[in-house]
N, C-alpha and C positions, 0 to 999 in steps of 0.2 A: 805663674805663682810670682810675678812680679813689674811694680806698675809700667807704659813702656813712658819713656823721656819724653812726650809728647803730650803724652796729660799730665807727670809733673811740670813742665813750659807750662801748659794752660795753668795753670794752681795759682805758678810763679807772678805770671801774668795778669788774674786777676786778684791777686795779696800786694802786688806791689798800687795796680789801679788805686785800688783803696786807700795806703798808704796813702801816691799822690794828692787824691780828693779827698783825706782827713783834717783839714786845712776849712776848706768850706765844698758839700758837699752838691750844691747850685750849683756845681760848675761838674762837666765831663772831663775824660781824657781820652787818647788816643796815646795805641802805641808809635815813641817812631822807634824806636832802636829795644834792642833784648840779645844782650848776650847769657848763655846759657856755663854754665861750668857746669858736671856732670859724675857726682867723686864715689857714690856705687851705688848696685842696686835699690829699688823702695821696695819694702815687702809690705805687708799688712792698713790703715788706716797710717793718712799720709796729714801733716799738720805744714802750713803753709805759714812764713812769719814772714815781715814783709817791713820796711823803714825810711818816709820818706828824706835823706839826704838833705837834699840841697832843693831850693825853690824858687822860681824871678814868678816875673811875670806871668809870664805865658810858659812856664816848661817848672817840672818834674824831674830830680834825679832821687833814685829808687837803689833802693837792693833789696834782697824778696829771696829766701829758703825756705826745702821742703824738709821733711825731716818722715822718717818712718815712726812706725810703731814704739818700739824702742828710744822713740824719744838722739837718733843717730841725723847728722843732716846727709842725705842724700843728695841732696844738684843744689847748686849757690845763682841765680843770678842777680845785676843788674842793670835799668832800664829808664830810658826820656818818655814820654811823658806830654804832650802839646794839653794845655789847658783849652776845652771848646766850652761854650756857647751850647746847654742840652735846650733840646727841643722836648716840644707839649709830645705829653703823650699821649698816642692811638689806638686803637680799639685797633690791635690785628685780628680781629676778626675779618674772614675777606669776605666780601657780598656774593652772592650767588642768583642768575640772573634767573627767569623764570620763567619761561614763555605762551 
């Protein structure tokens, strides 16, 4: 009846990545490091909230939290992201060889 910690961390990672990119969505980001603290079990629908704390030309420093359905904080994290150039999207459909 509770959310696995890895799922909460994934939600925070994505939330903080969006916060890091909020100043320029043409850039991509990769996670350099992430520190997570779990405060209490996460029940029900979860909400992630992130914030860009500081940015340099190549790095973003962020924080994020996961809140449960009652609005209680369940986990908090800080993370550092590196800005990277985004590559053009390619069709992910695999080619099937036929003889």
